[in-house]
VODREN-666220 format. One line per 2 residues: number of its first residue (from 1); for each residue x, y, z of C-alpha. Coordinates in steps of 0.02 Angstrom, whole numbers, plus 50000, padded with zeros to 5 digits. Layout:
N
NUM = X/Y/Z; ... $
END
This chain:
104
1 = 49996/50007/50007; 50069/50184/49973 $
3 = 50028/50296/50093; 50091/50495/50081 $
5 = 50059/50654/50159; 50026/50730/49991 $
7 = 49860/50725/49906; 49906/50628/49770 $
9 = 50033/50529/49695; 50150/50578/49579 $
11 = 50122/50480/49405; 49990/50378/49473 $
13 = 49801/50425/49465; 49666/50423/49581 $
15 = 49526/50324/49518; 49389/50313/49673 $
17 = 49392/50379/49842; 49347/50270/50001 $
19 = 49334/50418/50132; 49450/50459/50280 $
21 = 49520/50328/50371; 49606/50350/50560 $
23 = 49699/50241/50667; 49701/50304/50849 $
25 = 49833/50219/50995; 49815/50281/51177 $
27 = 49969/50222/51279; 49988/50235/51473 $
29 = 50144/50256/51556; 50179/50177/51710 $
31 = 50258/50250/51880; 50418/50175/51855 $
33 = 50430/50225/51695; 50357/50419/51748 $
35 = 50496/50403/51876; 50665/50383/51778 $
37 = 50599/50496/51640; 50600/50625/51776 $
39 = 50755/50592/51842; 50831/50611/51647 $
41 = 50723/50771/51639; 50808/50831/51794 $
43 = 50985/50792/51731; 50963/50813/51534 $
45 = 50966/50696/51397; 50823/50605/51313 $
47 = 50690/50507/51390; 50728/50325/51305 $
49 = 50566/50254/51384; 50438/50401/51339 $
51 = 50539/50388/51141; 50493/50192/51149 $
53 = 50321/50229/51206; 50293/50360/51078 $
55 = 50349/50236/50928; 50250/50099/50987 $
57 = 50088/50215/50983; 50122/50288/50815 $
59 = 50164/50120/50726; 49993/50053/50807 $
61 = 49907/50188/50732; 49990/50189/50583 $
63 = 49960/49995/50552; 49776/50015/50603 $
65 = 49733/50158/50470; 49822/50052/50334 $
67 = 49707/49912/50400; 49557/50017/50385 $
69 = 49603/50090/50214; 49630/49906/50154 $
71 = 49461/49839/50239; 49378/49982/50126 $
73 = 49441/49917/49964; 49591/50045/49954 $
75 = 49758/50024/49896; 49836/50183/49945 $
77 = 49812/50315/50074; 49843/50499/50047 $
79 = 49841/50656/50145; 49895/50560/50296 $
81 = 49937/50676/50456; 50000/50619/50629 $
83 = 49929/50710/50781; 49986/50687/50944 $
85 = 49900/50724/51107; 49913/50709/51307 $
87 = 49768/50634/51399; 49775/50663/51579 $
89 = 49924/50637/51674; 49994/50479/51581 $
91 = 49909/50443/51433; 49972/50491/51263 $
93 = 49862/50476/51097; 49931/50459/50933 $
95 = 49804/50491/50775; 49831/50447/50595 $
97 = 49720/50507/50476; 49712/50516/50264 $
99 = 49598/50485/50131; 49582/50296/50055 $
101 = 49580/50291/49880; 49619/50161/49745 $
103 = 49738/50210/49618; 49805/50150/49443 $
END
């Protein structure tokens, strides 16, 4: 499946639109990870625990969005957008959206 942030795919013709598809992932961070991340924030450096959690959430949202596009009969997704939100004190939400299309 071709996936792009652009509204079209160069050299390919969109033959049908199947609608907006969205994949979401909400991940919780546990107390131990929060504690070590706060130490990292105090002494400087990157928080590997949170970076890993963010990557997991993004991959989950992308896979879910692609599956929903496939379920609609699409072979590509255009106009992809990723959004990140913090929910509550320790939840991270990643949303991946785009338009499911069929291309030649």
